C-alpha positions as CSV (number, residue, x, y, z in Angstrom):
1,X,9.2,7.9,-14.2
2,X,8.0,10.6,-11.8
3,X,10.6,13.3,-11.4
4,X,10.3,13.9,-7.7
5,X,11.4,10.4,-6.5
6,X,12.0,8.6,-9.8
7,X,8.8,6.7,-9.1
8,X,7.5,4.0,-11.4
9,X,5.0,5.2,-14.0
10,X,2.8,2.2,-13.8
11,X,1.4,-0.3,-11.2
12,X,0.7,-3.9,-12.0
13,X,-2.5,-5.0,-10.2
14,X,-3.1,-8.5,-8.9
15,X,-5.5,-9.1,-11.8
16,X,-2.6,-8.4,-14.3
17,X,-4.0,-5.0,-15.3
18,X,-1.6,-2.1,-15.6
19,X,-2.5,1.4,-14.6
20,X,-0.8,4.7,-13.9
21,X,1.1,5.0,-10.6
22,X,-0.6,7.6,-8.4
23,X,1.2,8.8,-5.3
24,X,-1.9,10.3,-3.9
25,X,-3.5,6.9,-3.6
26,X,-0.9,5.9,-1.1
27,X,-1.5,9.0,0.9
28,X,-5.2,8.7,0.8
29,X,-5.1,5.1,1.9
30,X,-2.8,5.9,4.8
31,X,-4.9,8.9,5.8
32,X,-8.1,6.8,5.9
33,X,-6.3,4.2,8.0
34,X,-5.0,6.8,10.4
35,X,-8.4,8.5,10.6
36,X,-10.0,5.1,11.4
37,X,-7.5,4.8,14.4
38,X,-8.3,8.4,15.5
39,X,-4.7,9.5,14.7
40,X,-3.4,12.7,13.1
41,X,-3.9,12.2,9.4
42,X,-1.3,14.9,8.6
43,X,1.3,12.1,9.4
44,X,0.2,10.5,6.1
45,X,2.1,13.1,4.1
46,X,5.4,12.3,5.8
47,X,4.8,8.6,5.6
48,X,4.0,8.9,1.9
49,X,7.2,10.7,1.3
50,X,9.2,8.0,3.1
51,X,7.3,5.3,1.2
52,X,7.9,6.9,-2.2
53,X,11.6,7.2,-1.3
54,X,11.5,3.4,-0.6
55,X,9.6,2.6,-3.8
56,X,12.0,4.7,-5.9
57,X,14.8,2.3,-4.9
58,X,13.2,-0.4,-7.1
59,X,14.3,1.5,-10.2
60,X,11.6,0.0,-12.4
61,X,9.0,1.7,-14.6
62,X,6.4,-0.9,-13.5
63,X,5.8,-1.9,-9.8
64,X,3.5,-4.5,-8.4
65,X,0.8,-3.7,-5.9
66,X,2.4,-6.3,-3.6
67,X,5.7,-4.5,-3.7
68,X,4.0,-1.2,-2.9
69,X,2.2,-2.9,0.0
70,X,5.5,-4.4,1.3
71,X,7.1,-0.9,1.1
72,X,4.3,0.6,3.1
73,X,4.5,-2.0,5.8
74,X,8.3,-1.6,5.9
75,X,8.1,2.1,6.5
76,X,5.3,1.7,9.1
77,X,7.5,-0.8,11.0
78,X,10.4,1.7,10.8
79,X,8.2,4.3,12.5
80,X,7.0,1.7,15.0
81,X,3.4,2.0,13.9
82,X,2.3,-1.6,14.6
83,X,-1.4,-0.6,15.2
84,X,-1.4,1.2,11.8
85,X,0.0,-1.9,10.2
86,X,-2.8,-4.1,11.6
87,X,-5.4,-1.7,10.5
88,X,-3.8,-1.3,7.0
89,X,-3.6,-5.1,6.6
90,X,-7.3,-5.4,7.6
91,X,-8.4,-2.8,5.0
92,X,-6.2,-4.5,2.4
93,X,-8.2,-7.7,2.9
94,X,-11.5,-5.9,2.3
95,X,-10.6,-4.4,-1.2
96,X,-13.5,-4.7,-3.6
97,X,-11.6,-6.2,-6.6
98,X,-9.6,-8.7,-4.7
99,X,-11.0,-11.4,-6.9
100,X,-11.2,-14.2,-4.4
101,X,-13.3,-17.1,-5.7
102,X,-13.0,-19.4,-2.6
103,X,-11.8,-19.2,1.0
104,X,-10.2,-22.2,2.5
105,X,-11.0,-22.5,6.2
106,X,-8.5,-23.8,8.7
107,X,-10.4,-27.1,9.0
108,X,-10.2,-27.7,5.3
109,X,-13.7,-26.6,4.3
110,X,-14.2,-24.3,1.4
């Protein structure tokens, strides 16, 4: 566990792979989202601190990407940053290794 917040040591990806937890990835992701919205990217440091505090409550050495994402959205809601949530969700859908094989359309087409 990381000492500063008792953060998990590892992240379990959607693919099942496990890699080291890196706090800076959260901050970088938030800073990119804030920059995209022409907002002050310095806010990313404070948000990351709050998110890491939230994540440390899970008291596990391995945390899933989905749990991290839910924690990020929870903190953004707490700070009433709905526009950032929308932009963050949008970037989440455009991750390179998402591994989607098919997309089911609303009308039932694949």
